[in-house]
C-alpha positions in Angstrom: 19.3 -7.7 18.3 19.7 -4.3 16.8 16.6 -3.3 18.4 17.5 -4.5 22.0 21.1 -2.8 21.6 19.4 0.4 20.5 16.8 0.4 23.5 19.9 -0.4 26.1 22.1 2.3 24.6 19.1 4.9 24.7 18.6 3.9 28.5 22.4 4.6 29.6 22.0 8.3 29.3 18.8 8.6 31.0 20.8 6.8 34.0 23.2 9.6 33.7 20.5 12.3 33.9 19.2 10.3 37.1 22.5 10.2 38.7 23.0 14.0 38.2 19.3 14.6 39.6 20.2 12.3 42.8 23.5 13.9 43.5 22.0 17.6 43.4 23.8 19.2 40.7 21.0 19.2 38.4 20.3 23.0 39.3 23.7 24.1 38.2 24.6 25.4 34.8 26.7 22.1 34.2 24.3 19.9 35.3 21.7 21.4 33.1 23.4 21.5 30.1 24.8 17.9 30.8 21.2 16.5 31.4 20.2 18.1 28.1 23.0 16.6 26.0 22.3 13.2 27.6 18.5 13.4 27.1 19.3 14.2 23.4 21.5 11.5 23.1 19.0 9.1 24.6 16.4 10.7 22.1 18.2 10.1 19.1 18.8 6.5 20.1 15.1 5.9 21.1 14.0 7.5 17.8 16.2 5.2 16.0 15.0 2.1 17.7 11.5 3.0 17.0 12.2 3.7 13.2 13.8 0.1 13.5 10.6 -1.3 15.0 8.5 0.0 12.3 10.9 -1.0 9.4 9.8 -3.8 7.3 11.5 -6.9 8.3 11.7 -8.7 5.0 11.5 -8.1 1.0 8.5 -10.8 1.4 6.1 -7.6 2.1 6.8 -6.6 -1.2 6.4 -10.0 -3.0 10.0 -11.2 -2.9 10.6 -14.7 -1.8 13.9 -16.9 -0.9 14.7 -19.6 -2.9 17.7 -22.0 -3.0 19.6 -20.0 -5.6 19.2 -16.6 -3.6 16.2 -13.8 -3.4 13.6 -13.7 -6.0 12.0 -9.9 -6.6 9.4 -9.1 -9.2 8.1 -6.2 -10.6 8.2 -3.4 -13.2 11.6 -1.7 -13.7 11.2 2.1 -13.1 14.9 3.0 -13.1 18.4 1.7 -13.2 21.3 4.1 -12.4 24.5 2.7 -12.9 27.6 3.9 -10.5 31.1 3.5 -10.9 33.1 2.9 -8.0 36.7 3.7 -7.2 39.8 1.5 -8.4 39.6 -2.0 -6.4 35.9 -1.5 -5.6 32.8 -3.1 -7.7 30.5 -0.8 -9.7 27.0 -1.1 -8.6 23.3 -0.4 -10.2 20.6 0.7 -8.1 17.4 -0.7 -9.7 14.1 0.6 -8.6 11.1 -1.8 -9.0 7.6 -1.0 -9.0 4.5 -3.1 -8.1 1.6 -2.0 -10.3 2.5 1.8 -9.6 1.9 1.3 -5.7 4.9 0.0 -4.0 8.6 0.7 -4.4 11.6 -1.7 -3.8 15.1 -0.6 -4.4 17.7 -3.2 -5.3 21.6 -2.6 -5.1 23.3 -5.1 -7.7 26.7 -5.4 -8.4 27.9 -4.7 -11.9 26.1 -2.9 -14.8 22.4 -4.1 -15.0 21.1 -1.5 -17.2 21.1 -3.7 -20.1 19.7 -6.7 -18.3 17.0 -4.8 -16.7 15.3 -2.3 -19.3 13.3 0.3 -18.1 9.4 -0.3 -18.1 9.8 -4.3 -18.5 8.0 -6.5 -16.0 10.7 -8.8 -14.7 11.2 -11.5 -12.0 14.9 -11.0 -10.7 16.5 -13.8 -8.8 19.8 -12.5 -7.0 22.4 -14.2 -5.1 25.1 -13.1 -2.8 28.7 -13.1 -3.6 31.5 -11.8 -1.3 28.5 -9.7 0.4 27.1 -8.2 -2.7 24.0 -8.8 -4.7 24.6 -10.3 -8.0 22.2 -11.0 -10.8 21.7 -14.9 -11.2 18.7 -14.7 -13.4 16.3 -12.6 -14.9 12.7 -13.6 -16.3 10.9 -11.2 -18.5 7.2 -11.1 -18.4 
């Protein structure tokens, strides 16, 4: 859905450049700069669509799988960084998992996960969604 929207939005400025070319004002300074601006907008949206197309679609490519309780990720904990949020917003931990030193997976978890996920430990983490945030449901140490 996002890819289709980006492609449609990238095509609209190109139609504007064609309209400027058809009505003959492409050779004026105004027409030239408007065409450059429209082509830049189209290029940015087209590049974003290309990156969206090349992005991995799911966590299954890293070794994660969906279960009834939520999403399961496994790997060795490389880093856990805790961020305190402003008043009224939940604190977050950013957990970096590595898969035998090859692939990295970054998880954003609500709350302080520094004690639950010690650095260097191989873990299997089960996450569940609560109010749009990932919450640690279970941690299995290997």
